[in-house]
Structure formats: C-alpha cells, structure tokens
C-alpha positions as CSV (number, residue, x, y, z in Angstrom):
1,M,15.9,3.4,33.9
2,S,15.3,0.1,35.6
3,Q,17.4,-3.1,35.1
4,G,19.8,-1.5,32.7
5,L,17.3,-1.7,29.9
6,I,17.6,0.7,26.9
7,P,14.9,3.3,27.1
8,V,12.7,3.9,24.0
9,T,10.7,7.0,23.2
10,I,8.0,6.8,20.5
11,L,7.6,10.2,18.8
12,T,4.3,10.6,17.0
13,G,2.1,13.4,15.8
14,F,0.1,14.3,12.7
15,L,1.6,15.4,9.4
16,G,3.5,18.7,9.8
17,S,3.4,18.7,13.6
18,G,7.2,19.2,13.8
19,K,8.4,15.7,14.7
20,T,11.6,16.0,12.6
21,T,12.4,19.5,14.0
22,L,12.0,18.2,17.6
23,L,14.1,15.1,16.8
24,N,16.9,17.3,15.4
25,H,16.8,19.3,18.6
26,I,17.1,16.1,20.7
27,L,20.0,14.9,18.5
28,K,21.9,18.2,18.7
29,A,21.3,18.9,22.4
30,D,24.1,18.7,24.9
31,H,23.1,15.6,26.8
32,G,26.2,13.5,26.3
33,E,24.1,10.5,25.1
34,R,24.2,8.6,21.9
35,I,20.7,8.1,20.4
36,A,19.7,5.4,17.9
37,V,16.9,6.6,15.6
38,I,14.4,4.3,13.9
39,E,12.5,6.4,11.5
40,N,9.5,5.5,9.5
41,E,8.3,7.3,6.4
42,F,5.1,6.6,4.6
43,G,5.7,5.5,1.0
44,E,8.4,3.7,-0.9
45,S,11.2,6.1,0.1
46,G,11.5,8.7,2.7
47,I,13.5,12.0,2.8
48,D,13.2,12.7,6.5
49,N,16.4,10.9,7.2
50,E,18.2,13.4,4.9
51,L,16.8,16.2,7.0
52,L,18.2,14.8,10.2
53,V,21.5,15.8,11.7
54,Q,24.1,13.4,10.4
55,D,26.9,12.4,12.7
56,A,28.0,8.8,12.4
57,G,29.7,8.9,15.8
58,E,26.6,10.0,17.6
59,Q,23.5,8.8,15.9
60,I,22.3,5.8,13.9
61,V,19.5,6.4,11.5
62,E,17.6,3.3,10.4
63,M,15.0,3.6,7.7
64,N,11.9,1.4,7.7
65,N,9.9,2.2,4.5
66,G,6.2,1.5,4.3
67,C,3.4,2.4,6.7
68,I,4.5,1.6,10.2
69,C,1.0,0.7,11.3
70,C,0.9,-2.1,8.7
71,T,4.3,-3.7,8.8
72,V,5.7,-2.5,12.1
73,R,5.8,-5.6,14.3
74,G,8.1,-7.7,12.2
75,D,10.2,-4.9,11.0
76,L,10.5,-3.2,14.3
77,V,11.4,-6.4,16.1
78,R,14.0,-7.1,13.5
79,I,15.6,-3.6,13.7
80,L,15.6,-3.5,17.5
81,G,17.1,-6.9,17.6
82,E,19.8,-6.0,15.2
83,L,20.6,-2.8,17.2
84,A,20.8,-4.7,20.5
85,A,23.0,-7.4,19.0
86,K,25.4,-4.8,17.5
87,R,25.5,-3.0,20.9
88,Q,26.3,-6.2,22.8
89,A,29.0,-7.0,20.3
90,G,30.6,-3.6,20.7
91,A,29.9,-2.7,17.0
92,L,27.5,0.2,18.0
93,A,27.3,2.4,21.1
94,F,24.0,4.0,21.9
95,D,22.2,4.9,25.2
96,R,18.6,5.2,24.0
97,V,16.3,4.8,21.0
98,V,13.8,7.2,19.5
99,I,11.2,5.9,17.1
100,E,9.7,8.5,14.9
101,T,6.5,7.3,13.3
102,T,4.9,8.6,10.1
103,G,2.2,11.3,10.7
104,L,-0.4,8.9,9.5
105,A,0.4,6.2,12.0
106,D,-1.6,4.8,14.8
107,P,1.0,4.4,17.6
108,A,-0.7,1.2,19.1
109,P,1.1,-1.4,17.0
110,V,4.4,0.2,17.9
111,A,3.6,0.2,21.6
112,Q,2.3,-3.3,21.5
113,T,5.6,-4.6,20.2
114,F,7.1,-4.0,23.6
115,F,4.3,-6.0,25.3
116,V,4.3,-9.1,23.1
117,D,8.0,-9.8,22.1
118,E,10.0,-11.4,24.9
119,D,13.4,-10.8,23.2
120,I,12.6,-7.1,22.9
121,G,11.5,-7.0,26.5
122,M,14.9,-8.4,27.6
123,H,16.7,-5.4,26.1
124,Y,14.4,-2.5,25.9
125,L,12.0,-0.5,28.1
126,L,9.2,1.6,26.4
127,D,9.6,4.9,28.2
128,A,6.8,7.0,26.8
129,I,4.7,8.0,23.7
130,V,5.3,11.6,23.0
131,T,2.7,13.2,20.7
132,L,3.3,16.5,18.9
133,V,0.2,18.6,18.3
134,D,0.2,21.5,15.8
135,A,-1.6,24.3,17.5
136,V,-2.5,26.0,14.2
137,H,-4.0,23.0,12.4
138,A,-5.0,20.7,15.4
139,P,-8.7,21.8,15.6
140,D,-9.3,20.8,11.9
141,Q,-7.0,17.7,12.1
142,L,-8.7,16.4,15.2
143,R,-12.1,16.8,13.6
144,E,-11.2,15.3,10.2
145,H,-8.6,12.6,10.9
146,H,-9.1,9.6,13.2
147,E,-5.3,9.2,13.3
148,A,-4.8,12.5,14.9
149,Q,-7.2,11.6,17.6
150,E,-5.6,8.2,18.1
151,Q,-2.2,9.9,18.6
152,V,-3.6,12.1,21.3
153,G,-5.3,9.2,23.0
154,F,-2.1,7.2,23.2
155,A,0.1,10.0,24.4
156,D,2.0,10.0,27.7
157,R,3.1,13.5,27.0
158,I,1.6,16.0,24.6
159,V,3.9,18.7,23.1
160,L,2.2,21.7,21.5
161,T,4.0,23.2,18.6
162,K,3.6,26.5,16.6
163,T,2.0,28.1,19.7
164,D,3.6,31.4,18.7
165,L,1.2,31.6,15.7
166,V,-2.0,31.1,17.7
167,P,-3.8,33.5,20.0
168,M,-3.6,32.5,23.7
169,T,-7.4,32.0,23.9
170,D,-7.3,29.4,21.1
171,I,-4.4,27.7,22.8
172,L,-6.3,27.4,26.1
173,T,-9.3,26.1,24.2
174,L,-7.2,23.5,22.5
175,K,-5.5,22.4,25.8
176,A,-8.9,22.0,27.4
177,R,-10.0,19.8,24.5
178,L,-6.8,17.7,24.7
179,M,-7.3,17.3,28.4
180,R,-10.8,16.0,27.9
181,M,-9.5,13.5,25.3
182,N,-6.6,12.3,27.4
183,P,-6.5,13.5,31.1
184,R,-3.4,11.5,31.9
185,A,-1.0,13.2,29.5
186,A,0.8,16.3,30.7
187,I,0.9,19.1,28.1
188,T,4.0,21.2,27.4
189,D,4.9,23.7,24.7
190,A,7.8,23.7,22.2
191,S,9.0,26.8,20.4
192,F,10.7,26.1,17.0
193,G,11.4,22.6,18.2
194,Q,13.2,23.8,21.3
195,I,12.2,22.1,24.5
196,D,13.8,20.9,27.8
197,L,14.7,17.3,27.2
198,Q,13.4,16.4,30.6
199,E,9.9,17.1,29.1
200,V,10.2,14.3,26.5
201,L,12.8,11.8,27.7
202,D,12.9,9.5,30.8
203,L,9.3,10.1,31.5
204,R,8.6,6.6,32.7
205,G,5.1,7.0,31.4
206,F,5.0,3.5,30.0
207,N,6.9,1.7,32.8
208,L,4.7,-0.7,34.9
209,N,7.3,-0.4,37.7
210,A,7.0,3.3,37.9
211,I,4.7,5.0,40.5
212,L,1.6,6.1,38.6
213,E,0.0,9.3,39.8
214,I,-2.9,10.7,37.9
215,E,-2.6,14.4,38.4
216,P,-5.8,15.9,39.9
217,D,-5.6,18.9,37.6
218,F,-6.1,16.7,34.6
219,L,-9.3,15.1,36.1
220,T,-11.3,18.2,36.2
221,D,-14.2,18.5,33.7
222,V,-13.3,15.4,31.7
223,D,-16.8,13.9,31.5
224,H,-18.9,16.4,29.7
225,A,-19.9,15.8,26.1
226,H,-17.8,17.0,23.1
227,D,-17.4,16.3,19.5
228,D,-14.3,14.1,19.5
229,D,-14.7,10.3,19.1
230,V,-11.8,9.8,21.5
231,S,-12.9,10.4,25.1
232,S,-11.9,9.4,28.6
233,F,-13.3,8.8,32.0
234,V,-12.0,8.1,35.5
235,F,-13.0,5.4,38.0
236,R,-12.3,5.9,41.7
237,E,-13.0,3.5,44.5
238,T,-11.8,3.6,48.1
239,R,-13.1,0.1,49.0
240,P,-10.6,-2.6,48.3
241,L,-11.0,-4.5,45.0
242,D,-11.0,-8.3,44.7
243,L,-8.1,-9.2,42.4
244,A,-9.7,-12.3,40.8
245,R,-13.0,-10.4,40.1
246,I,-11.3,-7.5,38.5
247,E,-9.0,-9.7,36.4
248,D,-12.0,-11.7,35.2
249,F,-14.0,-8.6,34.4
250,L,-11.3,-6.7,32.6
251,G,-10.3,-9.8,30.7
252,A,-13.8,-10.2,29.4
253,M,-14.1,-6.6,28.6
254,V,-10.9,-6.5,26.5
255,Q,-12.1,-9.5,24.5
256,V,-15.2,-7.7,23.5
257,H,-14.3,-4.1,23.5
258,G,-10.5,-4.2,23.2
259,P,-10.3,-2.4,19.9
260,K,-12.1,0.6,21.5
261,L,-9.9,0.7,24.6
262,M,-6.9,2.6,23.4
263,R,-5.2,3.1,26.7
264,Y,-6.2,2.2,30.2
265,K,-4.1,2.7,33.3
266,G,-4.3,3.0,37.0
267,I,-3.4,2.2,40.6
268,L,-5.4,-0.6,42.2
269,H,-6.2,-1.0,45.9
270,I,-6.4,-4.8,46.2
271,E,-7.8,-6.6,49.2
272,G,-5.0,-8.0,51.4
273,E,-2.2,-6.4,49.3
274,A,0.2,-4.1,51.1
275,R,1.4,-2.5,47.8
276,R,-0.2,-0.6,45.0
277,I,-0.9,-2.7,42.0
278,V,0.1,-0.7,38.9
279,F,-2.1,-1.7,35.9
280,Q,-2.2,-0.7,32.3
281,G,-3.1,-1.9,28.8
282,V,-3.2,-1.1,25.1
283,H,-6.2,-2.4,23.3
284,M,-6.4,-6.1,24.0
285,L,-3.0,-6.4,25.8
286,M,-2.8,-5.6,29.5
287,G,-0.4,-6.2,32.4
288,A,0.0,-5.4,36.0
289,D,2.9,-5.2,38.5
290,R,3.3,-4.5,42.2
291,G,4.2,-0.8,42.9
292,V,5.3,0.9,46.1
293,P,3.8,0.1,49.4
294,W,0.9,2.1,50.8
295,R,2.1,4.4,53.5
296,D,0.8,4.2,57.0
297,G,-2.3,6.4,57.4
298,E,-2.6,7.0,53.6
299,T,-6.0,6.8,52.0
300,R,-6.0,3.7,49.8
301,E,-7.9,4.4,46.6
302,S,-8.1,2.7,43.3
303,R,-7.8,5.2,40.4
304,M,-8.2,4.2,36.8
305,V,-8.4,6.2,33.6
306,F,-9.8,4.8,30.4
307,I,-9.2,6.4,27.0
308,G,-10.8,5.2,23.9
309,R,-13.3,5.5,21.1
310,D,-17.0,5.1,21.8
311,L,-16.2,3.7,25.3
312,P,-18.8,1.4,27.0
313,R,-18.5,3.7,30.0
314,D,-21.6,2.5,31.9
315,L,-20.7,-1.1,31.4
316,L,-17.1,-0.5,32.6
317,L,-18.2,1.4,35.7
318,Q,-20.8,-1.2,36.6
319,G,-18.3,-4.0,36.3
320,L,-15.6,-2.2,38.2
321,S,-18.0,-1.4,41.0
322,Q,-19.0,-5.1,41.2
323,S,-15.3,-6.0,41.5
324,V,-15.2,-4.6,45.1
325,A,-14.1,-7.2,47.6
326,P,-16.8,-8.6,49.8
327,P,-16.8,-7.4,53.4
328,Q,-14.6,-9.4,55.8
329,V,-16.6,-11.5,58.2
330,T,-15.4,-11.4,61.7
331,H,-16.3,-13.9,64.4
C-alpha cells in the first residue's frame, strides 16, 4: 500500500450474510499479519465480538455500540485515532484494519470518514468495501430492504455466500442482477467463509492513486430496466474533456443530486494532460488524482461509471457530453 499508510477494509453485508464467519477466516488465516478489528453491532450491546477468534497477541477487537450509520463519524475517528496513537507509541502492533459494520448499515458514512478527516488520512488508506451477499436470501432482501441494495451499490468486491445451497441457475441469475446494480465490483464466491485472502484484501478499490480499469465484462447489458432502485450506467467519450467544464458540471450535480449518487468513479481523458485523471466520489464528496501516463499509441478514452438510486441519467449524460473540450484552432 502507498506511503506506508495502514490499509482499511470495510466488511459489510445484510443480516446473516456471513460477515463474522468470513472475519474469523481472515483472522485465522496464515498471512503473518496482525489485524485490528473495529466491530459495530446494532443495539446496546453486541455479542459478535464473543464469536470472534480471541488472541490478544494477534488481534484487537474494539466495540462500537449503536448503529454505525448514525454515530459512526465521531466514534470511528476517535477509535482510529486511538489505534494509530497506540501503534506509534509501540503499545500496539497491527498491520491493517478491518471494520465490520452491522447488517443494517449504509456503508457511505464509514467510507466518507476517510475523505473528510485529515488526521485519519495521514495514517490510513481505505482499501475497499467488501460486501457479502447471501445467495439464499438475497433476492428477497434486495427487493425488501434498501440497506441491502445500498451495500451492493457501494461494493468494490462482492462475495457470494451460501452458494452451495442454491441451484446454479439461481446463482447465475443473482450474479446478473448484481452486475446490473454495480458493474464495477468483481464477484467471487466463498464456501463456509473460506476464501483466498487476495480476493478481499489489498484490492486498492478505493485508492485514488490506483490504476482504475473498468472490466469490459461487467459493462455488458447494464442498461436495461429491472426492479431494483439501485442502478448504474457507464459514460464513454474518446474526445478529450475540458477539466474546468467537467469540474463545474459535476460540482453542480452533486449539490443537487448527491444523495442519489452512491458511487461514481472513472478515468478521465483531459485536454492537454499526459496522464489519466482518476476520479471518484461518494454522495456529495468527490476527489481526483493524476494516474499513470497514457501510453504511446493508446486510445485515450474517458470511462465513468455511476451507481445510485433513481439516477438522473439523461441529465448526467448531457452534461458530460457538453464537457468535451472545444476543438483546437490552428493558424
């Protein structure tokens, strides 16, 4: 991970999706790392921490009672700050942090903490949001609970659990639905919480300095209508964009439609810029950074994916198209 920052993984998923089982697998795996766990349980007191592997020399379990989507920012900043201070003082030794949210949580406030708090940004790097999806109950949960849809929409990686209990045809149908909702999150399977840790750690899915590539396989058939409130679409443009125009347009859009824009991310081909501009946002918070240079002879193309609820798609596409840089006048 870049600049020696402590990588953070947000582990989310609806109630009963298997988060604690997966977390135990991560803690017990032979990876040689010490992992600090920040666990959130809905209600006055939680029991999940009692279900976790306990090894004082390897893991730190911090409880944060109460709904994480209501109280998270202050509590999470405080806990992360305390952990970083103890680590610097030599009182604690850990290599990464895993935040397990309650099954009823919207991951957005957790992710936003890493955008808005400078002290946290000095010590931590949000690596990815990993969302667990229960293959048995997901069709009903996605239909009945907005939180389940939010968790899918925010995911950098989706992990399907309980696939051994579901016919393959149903799994393929569910995967197609998840891809329509969030085309930028790769989907992998876990059996009884067992998964290759490379599938959930060090994904760099939330790192502005990482090279973003939107996999073509996830862009197929993402635009047709379906029943989920959460949907997505992709904008592509080979003509260079004008940086000032697109900043003004997107800034105005997030002021009005920010609550609907759950995640938006992409690579921008900017007029006069030799490097890719890597861009992303969560609701009303967005940022950009310079990525790797465009290669000689490479087709330069802006590719952006927008994921959200009741997206103003036509308005976004129109404004993005109008952000194309004017033709260069030669004398």
